[in-house]
N, C-alpha and C positions, 0 to 999 in steps of 0.2 A: 499358371498363376505366379510362379516365380519370375517369369519374364515381365509381368506387369509391375512388380515391385521395383525391378531394376530400372524400367523406364520411367516410372513416376519419381524416383529418387532425384534426377537432376531437376525436375520441375520444382520439387519441394525444396531443394537446395537454392534455386533461384529465387523463389518466394521468400525465403527466409533471409536471403542476402538483401532483397529489396525492402523487406519490412525492417531490417536492421538500420536502414538509411532513414527511415521516417523520423526517429526522434532528432537525428542531426539536422534534418531539413526543416523540422518545426522550430528548433532552437535557433536556426538561421533566419527563418521567415518571421518569427514573432517581433523581433525589434523592428524590422522593416515595416510590418503591418502597423505596430503601434506608433512609429514615426509618421506614417502616412495619414493615419486616423487623427493624430494630434494637429497635423498641418491642415487637414480638412476641416476639423472642428474649429481651429483657430481662424480660418478663412470665413467660416460660417457665423460664428458668434463674436470673434474678435480675440486679440491677444490677451487683454486684461481678464476678461471672463474665463477664458481657457485656463490661464494661470491660476485663477481663483478656484476653479474646478479641481485642478490637479492638487492644489494645497489643501483645499477643503477635504478632498477624498483621503489625502495622506493623514490629516488630523483624525478623521473618523476611523481609519484603519488603526492608527496608534491607540485610539481609546479602546477599540474592540480588543486589540491585543493586550491592552493593560487590564481590562475587566476579565478576559478569558484566562489569564494566567492563574489566578486564584480560583476563579469559578470551576474550571475543569476538575480540580481536586475535590471540590465540595460536591459537584455532581456525581463523581465516582463514589465518594463515601456515602452519599444519600442511596445510591443504587445498591451498594453493599449492605446498607443498614436494612433495606426492604427485602433483602435476600434475592436480588435480581442480578443477573450478570451485568457488569457495567460497560458492556460493548457499546450500546446505543449512546450512553453519556459520553464515552471516549470518542466515539465517532462525530457526535454532534459538536463537542468541543474542538476536535481536529478540524471539522470543517469551518467553524468560526474563526479559529486561528489562521487557517488558510485564507479566509475572507479578509482578515486584517492585513496579512501580508500582501495580498493582491491589491488592497486598497491603498497601502503605502507605496507600492510600485507605481511610478508615474507611467500613465497610458490609459487610453479610452477603453481598450479591450479589457485590460486586467481590472480596471475600476468597474467596468460593467458586470464582470463575472463575480468580483467580490461583493458589489451591492446586491446582486441576485442571491448569493449564498447567505446573506443576512435575512432573507425571507424564510421563515420556518418551512413552508411548504416545498420550496425549491430544495432546501437542505435535506428534508426527509426523502424527497425523490432521488436526490443524488446518493444518499445514504443506502437507500434500497438497491438502486442500480449497482453501487459498489459492492454491496453484500452479495448480490447474485453473481457478480464477476468473480468474486473471491472464493465462493462456495461452489466452484465447478467440480467436475469429476477428477478425482486424484487417485493414482494407482500407487499402492504401497506393497512392496515385495520384501519378504522376510527370508533371508537365507541363514541357515545355521552353519557355523564353521566346523571343520573337522575336529578342532580342539574342544568344541563344545559337546562332541559325541553325536552330533546330529547329521553328519554327512554334509555334503555341499548343498543340497536342496535344489530347487528347480532352476534351470538355466535361464528360462524366459518367463516374464510375468504372464498371467492369464490373459490380461487384456493389454495389447501393445500400447505403448505411450501415444503413438500418433493416432490411434482410434479413440483413445480416451480423452485426448485434448488437454491433459493436465501434465504437470510437471512430475518427474520421477525423483524421489528423494531417497538417496542411498546413505546408509550410515551404519555404525556399530552401536551395539547396546550390550550391557552387562545386567544380568538378573542380580539385584542386590540381595534377595532373600536366599539365595543359594550359597553365598559366601559370607562368613562372619565379618562384620565391620571392625575396622582397626581404629583404635583411639589415637590421640595425637602422640602418645609415647610409643606407639608401635605394638601395644598389647592388644589381645583380642578381648572385646567386651563380652563379659559373661555375668549373668546374675550372681550377685554375692561377691564380685571382685571390687576392691576398693583401692 
């Protein structure tokens, strides 16, 4: 079993290095794809109509951004007033702002995605997909330090991060209820002190 993990490690490293190149390749390919699509649309419908489409979607994008700037805050306040978590309102506003940015960006592909995000059904579907992706399995390991009186704790998490598929977040914490809080003057806050 130990031999298998040593053999699979180079394959995992190779996959990770290939996957790390994907964002770079996308960033390099997108402008070329947009330019090619603009040329093809210009050949199909003509130069003036193509320019009118690009300028028109830019105006629509600016209008969406202008309305969403204030609307986002109102949606969050309304959700909080109904005692609902404002996550859906925030995501909806974020997708609408993203749509506005994509519409301002010149290009056929960006305009198509931006226009699609203006449709409520598409936006809800994208929000559901993003929520599923963000709420994957996460492993949390808590270790107590020797200064805390708890010993070192387990060396390995119960579920290895590779099997869980999620990120491991390491950090330090302090229990505030175990130590008295200090005021700005450096005194300990106690009932009756003034």
